[in-house]
C-alpha positions as CSV (number, residue, x, y, z in Angstrom):
1,M,7.6,-17.3,-4.7
2,R,3.7,-16.8,-3.4
3,L,3.1,-15.5,0.0
4,Q,0.7,-17.2,2.2
5,T,-2.3,-14.7,2.5
6,E,-3.7,-14.0,5.7
7,V,-6.7,-11.6,6.3
8,K,-7.7,-10.0,9.2
9,L,-11.9,-9.5,9.7
10,Y,-12.5,-6.0,11.7
11,T,-15.3,-3.5,12.3
12,M,-16.5,-0.1,13.7
13,C,-19.8,1.5,14.6
14,M,-20.7,4.8,14.9
15,I,-23.4,5.3,16.7
16,Q,-26.1,8.0,16.2
17,D,-28.5,9.7,18.9
18,G,-30.3,12.5,17.1
19,S,-27.4,14.7,15.9
20,R,-24.8,13.4,17.5
21,I,-22.3,11.1,17.1
22,L,-20.1,8.7,19.3
23,L,-16.3,8.7,19.0
24,M,-13.6,7.5,21.2
25,N,-9.9,8.7,21.4
26,R,-7.9,5.9,21.8
27,P,-3.7,6.0,22.8
28,D,-1.3,5.1,20.7
29,A,-0.2,1.9,22.8
30,K,-4.2,0.4,22.1
31,G,-3.1,0.2,18.1
32,F,-5.6,2.6,15.3
33,P,-4.4,5.9,17.7
34,G,-7.2,9.0,17.1
35,Y,-10.3,9.7,17.3
36,I,-12.7,6.7,16.1
37,A,-15.7,4.9,16.2
38,P,-16.0,1.7,18.7
39,G,-14.9,-1.2,16.9
40,G,-12.3,-4.3,16.9
41,K,-11.2,-7.8,15.6
42,V,-14.1,-10.1,14.5
43,D,-13.3,-13.5,16.9
44,F,-14.1,-16.7,14.9
45,P,-16.6,-18.0,14.6
46,E,-18.8,-15.2,15.1
47,S,-20.8,-13.4,12.1
48,I,-19.3,-9.7,11.3
49,V,-22.6,-8.2,12.6
50,N,-22.6,-9.9,15.9
51,G,-18.5,-8.9,16.3
52,A,-19.7,-5.7,15.7
53,I,-22.4,-5.4,18.6
54,R,-19.9,-7.5,20.9
55,E,-17.0,-5.0,20.6
56,V,-19.7,-2.1,21.0
57,R,-20.4,-3.1,24.5
58,E,-17.0,-4.1,25.2
59,E,-15.9,-0.8,24.4
60,T,-18.8,1.0,25.9
61,G,-20.5,-0.9,27.5
62,L,-23.7,0.2,25.4
63,I,-26.0,-2.3,23.5
64,V,-26.7,-1.0,19.6
65,K,-29.7,-2.0,17.7
66,D,-31.0,-1.0,14.7
67,I,-27.3,-1.4,13.0
68,I,-27.0,-0.6,9.6
69,Y,-23.8,-1.9,7.3
70,K,-22.6,0.6,5.3
71,G,-19.3,0.2,3.6
72,L,-15.9,-1.9,3.6
73,E,-12.6,-0.4,4.0
74,E,-9.6,-2.6,3.3
75,S,-6.0,-2.4,3.1
76,C,-3.1,-4.8,2.0
77,E,0.6,-5.2,2.9
78,P,2.3,-7.0,0.0
79,N,5.5,-8.1,1.6
80,T,3.7,-9.9,4.2
81,G,0.3,-11.0,2.5
82,L,-1.7,-9.3,4.7
83,R,-5.3,-8.2,4.0
84,Y,-7.3,-6.1,6.8
85,M,-10.8,-6.0,6.0
86,V,-13.3,-2.9,8.4
87,F,-16.9,-3.9,8.3
88,N,-18.3,0.0,9.2
89,Y,-21.4,-0.1,10.4
90,L,-24.4,2.8,12.1
91,A,-26.2,2.3,14.7
92,T,-29.4,4.4,15.6
93,S,-30.4,3.1,18.8
94,F,-28.7,1.8,21.9
95,E,-29.4,0.9,25.3
96,G,-27.5,0.2,28.4
97,C,-24.6,1.8,30.9
98,W,-21.7,3.7,30.2
99,R,-18.2,1.9,31.0
100,I,-15.0,3.3,32.2
101,L,-12.3,3.4,29.8
102,P,-8.9,2.9,30.5
103,K,-6.8,5.5,31.4
104,G,-5.6,7.8,28.7
105,S,-8.8,7.1,26.3
106,W,-12.3,8.6,26.5
107,Y,-14.9,8.7,24.3
108,G,-17.9,11.8,24.0
109,W,-20.5,12.6,21.6
110,T,-19.8,15.0,19.2
111,S,-22.1,17.3,16.5
112,K,-22.8,15.5,12.8
113,R,-21.7,17.5,10.3
114,H,-23.0,17.5,6.8
């Protein structure tokens, strides 16, 4: 018997400021714990790039500019028919004011490593 397939679309957007990259430390309770770039679920019917821009603004308060598609990461859960697709972006300019994060989360700049 064939499973019904469900696709979930997500974005991640690294923000680069010169030689620095913005990372967030997300707690376990928020899902995707650890050090990651801002991002999240794409809401239907928004475009994937608009989802990336919105998620960065919601999570950081920043409005990203000059956003460049960098690649796709995907994974499947064969037993459930679920496919996750994460569209990765890089933003090299931004504007706006920092948003206060929920307790247990933080973001900060780290040096870009080659």
